[in-house]
Every structure is written in C-alpha cells, then in structure tokens.
C-alpha positions in Angstrom: -10.6 -13.5 6.0 -7.7 -11.0 5.9 -7.3 -9.2 2.6 -4.8 -10.3 0.0 -1.6 -8.5 0.9 0.2 -9.4 -2.3 3.1 -11.0 -0.5 6.4 -9.4 0.5 7.4 -6.2 -1.3 11.0 -6.2 -0.2 11.9 -9.6 1.3 15.4 -10.3 2.4 17.3 -13.1 4.1 20.6 -13.0 5.9 23.4 -14.6 4.0 25.8 -16.5 6.2 29.6 -16.3 5.8 29.4 -19.8 4.2 27.2 -18.4 1.5 24.1 -20.2 2.7 20.9 -18.4 3.4 20.0 -18.2 7.1 16.5 -19.6 7.1 16.0 -18.7 10.8 16.4 -15.0 10.3 14.5 -14.4 7.0 12.3 -11.3 7.0 9.4 -10.9 4.6 9.6 -7.1 4.8 6.8 -4.8 3.9 3.8 -6.4 2.1 2.9 -5.2 -1.4 -0.5 -4.1 -0.1 1.3 -1.8 2.5 3.7 -0.5 -0.2 0.8 0.3 -2.5 -1.1 2.0 0.3 2.0 4.0 1.2 2.4 5.2 -2.4 -1.3 6.1 -2.5 -0.9 8.1 0.7 2.1 9.9 -0.7 0.0 11.0 -3.8 -3.0 11.9 -1.6 -1.0 14.1 0.6 0.8 15.8 -2.3 -2.5 16.8 -4.0 -5.3 16.0 -1.5 -7.9 18.4 -2.8 -7.8 17.0 -6.3 -7.7 13.4 -5.1 -10.6 13.9 -2.7 -12.7 15.3 -5.5 -11.8 12.4 -7.8 -12.4 9.7 -5.2 -15.7 10.9 -3.8 -17.1 12.8 -6.8 -17.4 16.0 -4.7 -17.8 19.0 -6.9 -18.3 21.5 -4.1 -15.4 23.0 -2.2 -13.4 20.1 -0.6 -13.0 19.5 3.1 -9.9 18.0 4.6 -10.1 14.2 5.0 -9.8 12.7 8.5 -6.9 10.4 9.2 -9.4 7.5 9.3 -10.7 8.5 5.8 -7.2 8.8 4.5 -6.2 5.3 5.9 -9.4 3.7 4.4 -8.9 5.4 1.1 -5.2 4.3 0.7 -5.9 0.7 1.5 -9.0 0.7 -0.7 -6.8 1.9 -3.5 -4.1 -0.7 -2.7 -6.7 -3.5 -2.8 -7.8 -2.3 -6.2 -4.2 -2.3 -7.4 -3.7 -5.8 -6.2 -6.8 -7.0 -8.1 -5.6 -5.3 -11.2 -2.2 -6.8 -10.7 -3.7 -10.3 -10.5 -5.8 -9.7 -13.6 -2.5 -9.1 -15.4 
C-alpha cells in the first residue's frame, strides 16, 4: 500500500473565461508528503552534521550521508509529520 501522501500541497485548476473551473485540466500539484520531504531536505542540507547526529544518535565524528540515506531520511521525516498532522 502506498504511503499517505497527505493530498495535494498546491492544487490548482484552470479558470475558464466564463468563470467556470476547467475540470479537464485540473492539476493536484505537489503532494504534502513531497513538500514536507523537500522542507526536511532543505534543513538537512543546511546543517547536515547536526541533523545526522540527531537522527542517528551518532556521537562520534559524523560522516556524510549518501544520497539514498538523505532521501530515506527526508521521506521518513515527512511521514512522521503527516502522522502528527492527522493526530491534530
């Protein structure tokens, strides 16, 4: 089962000159899960050594995270934010 993506983050629909919404050309945009992961990525890249230590509990000198680790971490964080969001 695919993870909960939170729905669209920035949905939009084309408005026709008549004022009606064009239901054929609606675009859901980026998912909230993708948005949260992108924000987590931005924070991670801004202070990766601090975040790496916080996430993994590493107390020895930090190593750089691989791209795969970064991707997994950001989506893991996004999933946690979606759960917290649902809990309200």
